[in-house]
N, C-alpha and C positions, 0 to 999 in steps of 0.2 A: 250050262254055266259058262261054256267057252264063248258065248255070244253076249255075255253081260255087258261088256264094254265095246260092243260092235260099233256104235255110232261115235264113241269117243276116240277109239283107236285110229280112225281116219275120218275126217270131216266129210269126205266124199262117199263114204259108205252109205247105202240106203237099203231099205227093205220095202216090200210090197205085200200087203195082207191079201189073202185069197178071199173072194175072187178079184183078180186085177186084170187090167186091160194091157195089151201090148203097147198101146199108145202112151200109157203112163211110164212104162219102162224106157221107151224111146225118148220121151220128153226129158226124163232124168239124165239119160246119157248125153243128150244135146246140151242140157244145162251145165253138166260137169265139163264137157269138152270146151264150151265157150268160156267158162270161168278159168280153166287151166291153160288153155292155148288160144287166147283171142287173137294173137298175131298171125296165126297160120291161115293161109289162104283158104284151105279146105274147110276150116272152121268158120271163117267169115261168111261162107256161102250157105251155112245152115239156116233154114227158115225157122224162126222162133216166134212164139206169141209174146206179146209185150210183158206178160206176167210170168214168163218162164224163167227169165234171168233178171235178178234184181240186185244181188249182193256179191261182193268179192270178199273173201276172208283175208284178214291182215293180222299179223302177230301183235299181241297187245303191247309188247316191248316197244314198238315204234311210237305208240301214242304217249308212252311215259317220258319221251324226250321233249314233249311240247306242253304248253298251257292253253293252246288254242289250235284247232286244225281247220282246214279249208273244206270240210264236208261233214255231213251228219254221220254219227257213228252208232252202230247197233249191236246189241247182244242177241245171240241166237238162243232162244228158249227151247226149241225143238225143231224137227224137220219142217221147214216152211214157215216157222213162226219167229218173228224178230221184234224186239222192242228198242226204241231209240234211247240211248243213254247220254249222248253228247250232241249238242247242236252246233251246226256250222258257225265258225268264227266267234264262238262264245268262250269266254275264259272259264277254265275249270281247274280244280285242284287235283293233283296227282293221286290224292287219297281216294278219290272217286274210282280210279282204276285199280289201285292197290287192293281194294276190298275184293275185287274180282280175281286178282292174282292169288290172293290168299285162299280162294276157293278153287284154285288150280285151273282157272280159265286161261287158255293159251291164245285164243283168237277172238277178235272182234270183227265186225263186218261193216263195210261201206257200200254204197250203191256202186254198181259196176261202172256206171258212167262217170263216177268221180275218181276211179282208181288211177288214171293217168296223171291227173293234176295232184292228187295226194302223193303219188310216187315222186313227182318232181320236187315237191316240198321236202320229202324225206331225203332224197339224194343230195339236194342242195345243202341241207343242214348237216348231213354227214360230212360233206366235203369241207364246209366251214369249220366244223369241229376239229377235223384232222389238220387243218391248216393253222390253227391257233398255236402259237409258240408254246413249248412244253412248260416253260416257267410260268406262263400265264395260266395254264391249266391248274396248277397248284392252288392259286388264289381263287379261281372260279369254282372249282369242284369240291374243295374241302378234302380231296383224297390226294395221294401222291401223283406226281406228274406221270410216272410210269403206268400206274393203274388207270388213270384217266385216258392216256394215249391208247393203251391196249384195249380198254373197253370201247373206245371210239372205233378202233380197227375192227373189232369183232362185230359191232353194230353195222359198220359199213359193209362187211362181208355178208352178213345176214340180209341186209337190204338188197344187195346185188342179187343174191340167190333168189329171194322171194319175188323181186320185180322182174328180173330177166326171164324167169320161167313163165311169165305172163305176157311180157311186152317184147322179149328178145333183148339182145345186147345193143342198146341204142347208144348214141354218143355220150349221153350223160353218165351211163354206167361205165363206159370205157374210161371216161375222165375220172370217175370216182375210183376205179381200179388202179389207175396210175397214181392218184393221191395216196391211196392205202399203201401201194408199193413203196413210194417215197418215204412215207411215214415209218414203215417197218425198217427200212434201211437206216433211217435217221436214229431210231431207237437202238438198233444193233450197234451202230457206231459209238453210241454213248453208254453202252453196257460193257463192263469188264468181264461179267459172267453171264452165261445163258441160263444158269440155274433158276434165278428169280423169274425169268420169263416163262420157263417151263412150269414152275409151281403156280404162277398166276393163271396160265392157260389150262391147267389140269383141274383146278379146284372148282370150276363153274359147271353149269348144267348144259350149256349150249355147245355140246361136244362136236357137232358136225362143223360148225363155223370155227370153233377153237382148234379143231384138228387141222383145218386149212391154214390158220395163222401159225400154228405150231410147226407145220411143214415149211412155211416160209422162213421162220427163224432158224430152224435146224439146217435147211439147205443153204441159206445165206452164210451162216457161221462156218459150215464145212467148206464152202467155196472160198471164204476168206482164209481159212487155215491152209488151203491148197495153193493159194496165190491166184485163184481164178476170180479175182475181185474187180475185174473191169466193170464199169457201170452197166454196160449193155448185158453182160452175163448175169449180173446180180438182179437186174430188172426182169430178165426172162424167168429166172428161178422164182422170184417173188410173185410175178404174175401167174405163173403156173400153180404155185401154192394157193393163191387166192381163188382161182377159178376151177381147179381140177375136178372138184366134186359138184359142180354147178347143177347138173341135171338130177342129182340125188335129192334136191329140194322136194321133188314130187312125192318122195316117200320118207321125208325127214322124220315124221312122227313115228315111223315104224322101225327106225334104225336105232339100235341100242349100242352103247359103248363096247360091249363085248362082241357085237357083230363086227364093228370096225376092225377089231384086232384080227378077225378071221377072214378078212376080205380075199386074201390070196387063195384060200381053199373054200370059198363060198359055195362052189358048185356041189360040194359034198355035205354041206350043212343042212340037215333035215329039220332044223328047228325054225327056219325062216319061211314065211309065207311065199308061195310060188310066184305070185305077182311081184312081190318086193324083190325076190331073188333075181327075177328076169331083169328088172330095172337096174339092179346093182351090177349084174354081169354086162349089161349094155351101156353103163354110164360112161366109160371112156370114149366110146363111139358117139354117144349122144352129146356129151359135152364138147368133144372135138367138132361136131357139126355146128354147135352154137357159137364156137369161138373162131373157127377158121375164116369166116368172112369179115372179121374185124381186122382191118389192115394194121392197126396199132399193135396187134399181138402176133406178128409174124414170127415163126419158129417156135412159138409157145404152144401152138395147137398140136404139134407132134409130140412134145413132152407130155401133154395131157393124154393124147391117144395111147401112149405106151406106159403110163405110170403104174400099171399093174402087171407088167411083164416080170418074169423071174429069170435069174441066171441059168437055171436048169431047163429052161424052155417050156415050163408048165404053167406060165402065167397066161393072162388074157388081155386083149382079145386075139392077138396074132401068134402067141406061143413062140416069141423070138428067143434066140439064144443069147448068152452073155456077149458074144462077139458081134452080134447084129444090132445091139442097142447102143446108140451114141453115148459117149462118156458123160455129157451133160445130163442126159436123160437118166443114166445110171445113178448119178449123184442125186437127182430128184427122187428117184425110186427109193433109194436108201433113206433119205430124209422123211419121205412120206410114210414109209413102212415103219421106221423108228417112232414117228409121231403116233401112228395108229396103235402100236404095241405098248407105248408108255402111257397113253392117255387114260388107261384104266388102273394105273399103278401109282404108288407114292414115289416121289423123287428122292432116292437115297443111293449111296454108293453101291450097295449090294444089288439093287434092281438094275442100275445102269450097267454094272459089271456083267451081270448075267445076260442082259440083252446084247451087249457088245461081243461077248463070247459066241453067242449064236450067230451074230452077223459075220464074225471072222470065219466061222465054219461054212456058212451058206453063201457068202458073197465074195469069196476070194478069187474069183476067176474072171477071165476076159476083161471087158471094159469097166468092170466094177472095181478092179484092184485099186487104182489111184483114188477114186472117190471114197472107197472104204477107208483108206488112210486118212483122208480129210475128216470123215465122221469120227474115227477113233481119236484123232487129234483134238477135236472139239471137247470130247468128254474125258479124255485121259489126262491131258496137261494144258489144254487151251482154255476156251471160254467157259467151261463148266465151273472152274474154281476161280477164274479171274487171274490166274498166274500168267506170266509171260510165256510166249511161244518159244 
């Protein structure tokens, strides 16, 4: 019974019925490597038969933003069996896709050769959506400007996660990251209270991406309360928030909200699959490696590298102490940790008070002291209620 959802739990899972050949196993491994990491040189060198790799999976949510797409789109019926549901450049109704979402279909598939062009279309549209003035979004979307803006930010982050893990962080994704960063800072400037933002980001299901955006808003609000609101500082915090979990896209289907809350003690959690646990433990290093070569993100890579360190020296990957972690990184750690712990809860005074009490106990040392004051200020008398500082 534990294997009932084996293929659904992870689209890259596969099984082989006995008797099977070693070549079939090798072929499946090659197929998975090429689909997940086509930008890596070692993968580009794999010899593949023309029929071994045909499709790349894409979240169905991306197609819901369009009425026509630049490639054929397929539904996977079973391992190795696909049926076309949308034709390239043909107009379609979103209801065609919603019938699949009602059946809990999360992914559709496109031919791998089409993935780069499809990605360009998605990234360009995300960027345009975020650059539309907030007052215009009211009229266009039928929802509040805040809802429309935050939804566009979450979609942008999910697009970066999904595409960067296949193509690397190319200039288009760097540009979209900057646009999302500017958009979040614009929203924060126009909000008297952060409570509405928190409620908006907690109520949806895309928690990995919403957790990233939640981290951005909390870190930026705390920096503002502290007077660390120079544009360059705010941009570093926002960029770190957007990208810090980038490599977790590989196991996004296996990460539950309750796991996010326990990341700091993940090594002791026996309920998480060993492969998933290893990727979680390595994700600060893996994401650091993806980000460090992007010159636009200077100084952000080290914030990402250390975002799971703890003041008691028991964090990962380097077990740094409170005095070894730079103050700006301490601020981001506090915001990211708070975002993880509150994303599974309701936003109310009792929950916030309980979390803040635990933070006052655990983070009152070393370079965490001043950032802790900023976090407390956000929720005690600053942007949580909208009252004046």
